[in-house]
C-alpha positions as CSV (number, residue, x, y, z in Angstrom):
1,M,-48.6,-45.2,-41.9
2,V,-45.9,-43.6,-43.8
3,G,-42.8,-41.8,-43.0
4,T,-40.4,-39.4,-44.8
5,I,-37.0,-41.4,-44.1
6,S,-36.6,-44.9,-45.4
7,P,-33.4,-46.7,-45.6
8,Y,-31.0,-44.6,-48.5
9,D,-30.2,-46.6,-51.6
10,G,-26.9,-47.6,-52.0
11,F,-26.1,-47.1,-48.7
12,D,-22.2,-47.1,-47.9
13,C,-21.4,-46.9,-44.3
14,E,-17.7,-46.4,-44.7
15,Q,-17.9,-43.8,-47.1
16,D,-20.7,-41.9,-44.9
17,C,-18.3,-42.0,-42.0
18,S,-15.3,-40.8,-44.1
19,D,-17.4,-37.9,-45.5
20,L,-18.4,-37.2,-41.7
21,R,-14.7,-37.3,-40.6
22,A,-13.8,-34.7,-43.2
23,A,-16.3,-32.7,-43.2
24,M,-15.7,-31.8,-38.9
25,K,-12.0,-32.3,-39.4
26,G,-9.7,-29.2,-39.7
27,L,-10.5,-25.4,-39.9
28,G,-14.4,-25.4,-40.2
29,T,-17.4,-27.5,-40.4
30,D,-19.2,-28.5,-43.6
31,E,-22.7,-27.9,-41.7
32,A,-23.9,-28.9,-45.3
33,K,-22.3,-32.6,-45.4
34,I,-23.3,-33.5,-42.1
35,I,-27.3,-32.2,-43.0
36,G,-27.2,-34.4,-46.4
37,I,-26.2,-37.6,-44.5
38,L,-28.5,-38.0,-41.2
39,G,-31.0,-36.0,-43.4
40,N,-31.7,-39.1,-45.3
41,R,-30.6,-42.2,-43.7
42,S,-32.9,-44.0,-41.8
43,H,-32.9,-44.8,-38.3
44,D,-30.7,-48.1,-38.6
45,Q,-28.5,-46.7,-41.1
46,R,-27.5,-43.7,-38.7
47,L,-26.8,-46.4,-35.9
48,Q,-24.3,-48.1,-38.1
49,L,-22.8,-44.6,-38.3
50,V,-21.8,-44.4,-35.2
51,G,-20.2,-47.7,-34.9
52,K,-18.3,-47.3,-38.0
53,Y,-17.2,-44.5,-37.0
54,Q,-15.4,-45.4,-34.3
55,S,-14.1,-48.6,-35.3
56,M,-12.2,-46.4,-38.3
57,Y,-11.0,-43.6,-36.7
58,G,-11.2,-44.6,-32.8
59,R,-13.1,-41.6,-31.7
60,D,-17.0,-40.9,-30.6
61,L,-18.9,-39.7,-33.5
62,M,-21.6,-38.3,-31.4
63,G,-18.4,-36.7,-29.0
64,D,-17.1,-35.2,-32.5
65,L,-20.6,-33.3,-33.2
66,K,-20.3,-31.7,-29.9
67,S,-17.2,-30.2,-30.5
68,E,-18.4,-28.8,-33.9
69,L,-22.0,-28.2,-33.3
70,S,-24.1,-25.6,-31.4
71,A,-27.9,-24.9,-29.6
72,N,-30.7,-26.9,-31.6
73,F,-28.5,-28.2,-34.6
74,L,-26.4,-30.4,-32.2
75,R,-29.2,-31.6,-29.9
76,L,-31.2,-32.6,-33.4
77,S,-28.1,-34.1,-34.7
78,L,-27.4,-36.3,-31.6
79,Y,-31.1,-37.5,-31.2
80,L,-30.9,-38.9,-34.7
81,L,-27.9,-40.9,-34.1
82,M,-29.8,-42.5,-30.6
83,P,-31.9,-45.3,-30.5
84,I,-35.7,-44.1,-30.2
85,S,-36.2,-45.4,-26.9
86,D,-32.7,-43.8,-25.6
87,F,-33.8,-40.4,-26.9
88,L,-37.4,-40.3,-25.2
89,A,-36.2,-41.5,-22.1
90,R,-33.7,-38.5,-22.1
91,E,-36.8,-36.1,-23.3
92,L,-38.5,-37.6,-20.2
93,K,-35.9,-37.2,-18.4
94,R,-35.4,-33.3,-19.1
95,A,-39.3,-33.2,-18.7
96,L,-39.1,-34.3,-14.9
97,R,-36.3,-32.0,-14.4
98,M,-36.8,-28.7,-15.8
99,E,-35.5,-26.0,-14.0
100,Q,-37.9,-22.7,-13.4
101,N,-36.4,-19.7,-14.4
102,S,-35.2,-17.1,-11.6
103,T,-37.2,-14.4,-12.7
104,D,-40.6,-16.5,-12.6
105,A,-42.6,-15.7,-9.7
106,L,-42.2,-19.5,-8.7
107,E,-38.7,-21.2,-8.5
108,G,-37.5,-24.3,-8.5
109,K,-38.4,-27.6,-10.5
110,F,-41.5,-28.0,-12.3
111,I,-42.5,-30.4,-15.2
112,D,-43.1,-30.4,-18.8
113,E,-46.5,-32.2,-18.8
114,H,-46.9,-32.0,-22.3
115,A,-43.6,-33.7,-23.3
116,L,-44.7,-36.5,-19.9
117,V,-48.1,-37.0,-22.0
118,E,-46.9,-36.9,-25.3
119,I,-44.6,-39.8,-24.9
120,L,-46.4,-42.0,-22.3
121,V,-49.8,-41.5,-24.7
122,G,-47.7,-41.8,-27.9
123,L,-45.9,-45.2,-27.5
124,D,-47.6,-48.8,-27.7
125,N,-47.4,-51.4,-25.1
126,K,-43.6,-52.4,-26.3
127,G,-42.8,-48.8,-27.0
128,I,-43.6,-48.3,-23.1
129,H,-41.6,-51.6,-22.3
130,D,-38.3,-50.4,-23.9
131,L,-38.6,-46.6,-22.7
132,K,-38.3,-48.1,-19.4
133,S,-35.8,-50.3,-20.3
134,A,-34.1,-47.3,-21.7
135,Y,-34.3,-45.2,-18.7
136,R,-33.0,-47.3,-16.2
137,K,-29.7,-48.4,-18.3
138,L,-29.5,-44.4,-18.6
139,F,-30.2,-43.2,-15.0
140,K,-30.0,-46.0,-13.0
141,T,-33.8,-45.7,-11.6
142,D,-36.9,-46.7,-12.4
143,L,-38.9,-44.7,-14.3
144,E,-42.3,-45.3,-12.4
145,R,-40.2,-44.0,-9.0
146,D,-39.1,-40.9,-11.0
147,I,-42.6,-39.7,-12.0
148,A,-44.0,-41.1,-9.0
149,G,-42.1,-38.5,-7.0
150,E,-42.9,-35.3,-9.5
151,T,-46.2,-36.0,-10.4
152,S,-49.7,-36.3,-7.4
153,G,-53.1,-36.8,-7.5
154,D,-55.0,-38.6,-10.5
155,F,-52.7,-37.0,-12.6
156,K,-49.9,-39.5,-11.2
157,K,-52.2,-42.3,-11.4
158,L,-53.1,-41.6,-15.1
159,A,-49.3,-41.4,-15.8
160,I,-48.6,-45.1,-13.6
161,S,-51.6,-46.7,-15.7
162,L,-49.9,-45.7,-19.2
163,L,-46.3,-46.7,-18.0
164,A,-47.7,-50.2,-17.4
165,A,-48.6,-50.9,-20.9
166,R,-52.1,-52.7,-20.3
167,R,-53.6,-51.9,-23.4
168,D,-55.5,-54.6,-25.0
169,E,-53.6,-54.3,-28.7
170,S,-56.5,-56.9,-30.5
171,H,-58.8,-55.6,-33.2
172,D,-61.8,-57.2,-31.5
173,V,-64.6,-55.0,-30.8
174,D,-67.4,-56.5,-28.2
175,L,-70.5,-53.8,-29.1
176,I,-72.7,-54.7,-25.7
177,K,-69.2,-54.3,-24.2
178,A,-68.6,-50.7,-25.4
179,K,-72.0,-49.7,-24.9
180,Q,-71.8,-50.2,-21.2
181,D,-68.1,-48.4,-21.5
182,A,-69.9,-45.7,-22.7
183,H,-72.7,-45.6,-20.1
184,D,-70.1,-45.9,-17.5
185,L,-67.9,-42.6,-18.9
186,A,-71.6,-41.1,-19.0
187,D,-72.0,-41.9,-15.2
188,A,-68.3,-40.7,-13.9
189,G,-69.2,-37.5,-16.1
190,V,-71.7,-35.6,-17.5
191,N,-74.5,-37.6,-15.3
192,R,-73.1,-37.0,-12.2
193,F,-72.2,-34.1,-10.0
194,G,-68.0,-34.1,-10.0
195,T,-66.2,-36.4,-12.1
196,D,-65.1,-40.3,-11.4
197,E,-61.3,-40.1,-12.8
198,S,-61.0,-43.7,-12.3
199,V,-63.7,-44.6,-14.7
200,F,-62.0,-43.0,-17.5
201,N,-58.7,-43.8,-16.6
202,R,-59.7,-47.9,-16.1
203,I,-61.3,-47.6,-19.7
204,L,-59.3,-45.1,-21.5
205,V,-56.1,-46.8,-20.8
206,T,-56.9,-50.2,-21.1
207,R,-59.3,-51.1,-23.8
208,S,-58.2,-51.6,-27.6
209,Y,-58.4,-48.4,-29.8
210,R,-60.7,-50.2,-32.2
211,H,-62.9,-50.7,-29.1
212,L,-62.8,-47.2,-27.7
213,K,-63.6,-46.0,-31.3
214,A,-66.8,-48.2,-30.9
215,V,-66.9,-46.6,-27.2
216,F,-66.9,-42.9,-28.2
217,A,-69.9,-43.3,-31.0
218,E,-71.7,-45.0,-28.4
219,Y,-71.0,-42.3,-25.7
220,R,-72.4,-39.8,-28.3
221,G,-75.1,-41.3,-28.8
222,I,-76.3,-41.3,-24.9
223,T,-75.2,-37.9,-24.1
224,G,-75.4,-35.7,-27.6
225,E,-72.1,-35.0,-27.2
226,D,-68.3,-35.9,-28.3
227,I,-66.4,-37.1,-25.6
228,E,-63.7,-34.7,-25.8
229,K,-66.2,-31.6,-25.1
230,S,-67.1,-34.0,-22.3
231,I,-63.7,-34.2,-20.6
232,K,-62.9,-31.0,-21.4
233,S,-65.9,-29.4,-19.3
234,E,-65.4,-32.1,-16.5
235,M,-61.9,-32.0,-16.1
236,S,-59.0,-28.9,-16.1
237,G,-55.0,-28.6,-16.2
238,D,-53.2,-32.0,-16.1
239,M,-56.4,-34.1,-16.2
240,E,-57.9,-32.3,-19.4
241,L,-54.3,-32.5,-21.2
242,G,-54.0,-36.3,-20.5
243,F,-57.4,-37.8,-21.3
244,N,-58.0,-35.4,-24.2
245,S,-54.6,-36.5,-25.4
246,L,-55.8,-40.0,-25.2
247,V,-58.9,-39.9,-26.9
248,K,-57.2,-37.4,-29.7
249,K,-54.8,-40.1,-30.1
250,I,-57.1,-43.1,-30.6
251,K,-59.3,-41.0,-33.0
252,N,-56.6,-40.3,-35.6
253,T,-53.1,-40.2,-34.9
254,P,-51.5,-38.2,-37.3
255,T,-54.3,-35.4,-36.5
256,W,-53.1,-35.5,-32.8
257,F,-49.6,-35.0,-33.7
258,A,-50.4,-32.3,-36.3
259,E,-52.3,-30.4,-34.1
260,T,-49.4,-30.9,-31.5
261,L,-46.7,-29.5,-33.9
262,Y,-48.4,-26.7,-34.6
263,K,-48.7,-26.0,-31.0
264,S,-45.1,-25.6,-31.1
265,M,-44.8,-22.9,-33.4
266,K,-48.2,-20.9,-33.1
267,G,-47.8,-17.6,-31.9
268,L,-44.3,-15.9,-30.7
269,G,-41.6,-17.9,-30.1
270,T,-41.2,-21.6,-31.0
271,D,-41.0,-24.8,-28.6
272,D,-38.0,-26.2,-29.8
273,D,-38.1,-29.5,-27.5
274,R,-41.7,-30.9,-28.5
275,L,-40.5,-29.8,-32.3
276,I,-37.6,-31.9,-32.1
277,R,-39.0,-34.8,-30.3
278,I,-42.0,-35.2,-32.9
279,I,-39.9,-34.6,-36.1
280,V,-37.2,-37.4,-34.7
281,W,-39.8,-39.5,-33.2
282,R,-42.4,-40.0,-36.5
283,S,-39.7,-39.2,-38.9
284,E,-39.8,-43.0,-40.2
285,I,-43.3,-44.1,-38.4
286,D,-46.1,-41.8,-39.9
287,L,-44.6,-37.7,-40.5
288,Q,-46.0,-38.3,-44.3
289,D,-49.2,-38.7,-42.8
290,I,-48.7,-36.1,-40.1
291,K,-47.5,-33.6,-43.0
292,G,-51.0,-34.5,-45.1
293,A,-53.1,-34.2,-41.7
294,F,-51.2,-30.9,-41.1
295,H,-52.0,-28.8,-44.8
296,S,-55.7,-29.9,-44.3
297,L,-56.2,-28.5,-41.0
298,F,-54.0,-25.3,-41.0
299,G,-53.9,-24.8,-45.0
300,K,-50.2,-24.6,-45.3
301,T,-47.3,-26.9,-45.1
302,L,-45.6,-28.2,-42.3
303,A,-42.2,-27.7,-44.4
304,T,-43.4,-23.9,-44.6
305,F,-44.6,-23.3,-40.8
306,I,-40.9,-25.1,-40.2
307,S,-39.2,-22.4,-42.5
308,D,-40.9,-19.5,-41.2
309,D,-40.5,-20.7,-37.1
310,T,-36.5,-21.8,-37.5
311,S,-33.5,-20.8,-39.3
312,G,-30.0,-21.8,-39.9
313,D,-28.3,-25.6,-39.8
314,F,-31.1,-26.3,-37.2
315,G,-34.3,-25.5,-39.9
316,K,-32.2,-26.8,-43.0
317,L,-31.9,-30.4,-40.9
318,L,-35.5,-30.5,-39.4
319,L,-36.4,-29.9,-43.7
320,A,-34.3,-32.6,-44.7
321,I,-36.1,-35.0,-42.4
322,V,-39.7,-33.6,-43.2
323,K,-39.1,-33.4,-47.4
324,P,-40.7,-30.5,-48.0
């Protein structure tokens, strides 16, 4: 896995802080200077900037950015200066506390299920534990409690199971067990009337990725169809979203994120929350791989899509991270 951001050679934390201060001091803001620094420093280097800036000037870097920037450019800049677990915790809090537009037919809170699923499915066991700790630190409450209070039914069970972070992360494959798991999945879905989601939950949430790839191959041999197709025909709504996101992530992580990015930009309007979340999160993990998968799937580069769907300094900073 390869990201697009790596440690900046010749990193000079003090000079960067001086340049950032100069970019925001006095009349006007030098947005290009801010983009040049934030879009070309690694996560650890950016976190160093936050502490060094405060020690040099007695000022909060994020506070100064808030006074100079706005809208999505500001949000993206702030997220780049946070620990990954902190910004994902904030994304989950937003996802669980969204307000329905008063002009819509239904008013009140609703959940951004896509954000919830993408974050919980996208993290490994350690990432989940870090996320829960960050959420508790930031909001003085447990993530499990908030998710349990805002979800229901089988989707609630899936979310809480993912939060338990009990996935086997070994590379072992037991072919006898894989065949049994494949039969259990078939018997819980296509081979019966109705669907026993608990079986899908037990297997897809706890087994290792390598083991599940063997299960999916066995499942196709038993049923004659891909497990994604079975889930789509047997489930709907949140459950289809949750389980098929798991399957796609297990099969090919860069492809899953590439498809998710495409969905954030296709059609009218852009899902800026989704776009920001994935670009920041994956920038040092596998964004280069995601770029390759995106081009293979959609015939255009990720940078081209971003250029067409965003504008101004927000788009420029996204492109600085993506590295066209």
